[in-house]
C-alpha positions, 0 to 999 in steps of 0.5 A: 226449750225455745233456745232463748237466752234469759233476759237481763233482769233474770240474770240479775236476780239469779246473780243476786240470790246466788251472792246473798246465798248463806252457805248452811256451814255458815248458820248461826249454830251455837257449840257450847262454851269452853274454858279458855286462857283469858283475852289480854285485860288491862295491866294492874295499874289501870284497873286499880284507876279504874276502880278508884275513880268515881262512878267506878265499874264493878266487874261481873262473872260474865255478860251476855251477847248478841250475835246477829248474822246480817245475811239471813237475819238471825241472831243469838244470845251468848252467855259467857262467863269470864274465859269462856268462848263459844263458836257461832257460825265461823266466829269464836268470840271469847269473854275476858270480862265484863264491868257495870256501874257499881251504883247500877249493876242493871246499867251499861255493860263494858264487855273485853271480848276477843272474836276470831275466825275459825277458818283461818284464826284471823283476829276479827276484834279485840277490845271492849264493846259498850253496851249503850254505845254499840257503834263506838267500838263496833266489829267491822265484818261483812256478815256478823254485827256482835254487841253487849247486852249486859253483865250476868249478875251472879 
């Protein structure tokens, strides 16, 4: 050992590695979905107006969401039925409903979800995720991205 201090590049690299290292408990591990109380959806008058509109959306049994861990690049696809929630990393994701165009079941998905932080219970996102426009109503989180892929057909 020469007693020399590490160079500035070595310090910078070690600091970056320490700052981006993902804690083991934060990895995307899926806890099986459970039935919960549904997320607050639209009121009946709004639901009737939407159903009567041209090109109306039809409800589905649930939906598929993709969760990306932006730090380690891992992702998971969650298949959730209405009223189910799953824990993935530090996120608790609940599916209220999923809708798709009535005339095109394989078309665009609209998923009403609620996302909470499991550590402190803070609501991170509550609203509609739209498959064709994931950035329109995006969850703003430094580590995770969540977006709708499709509705379940059965």
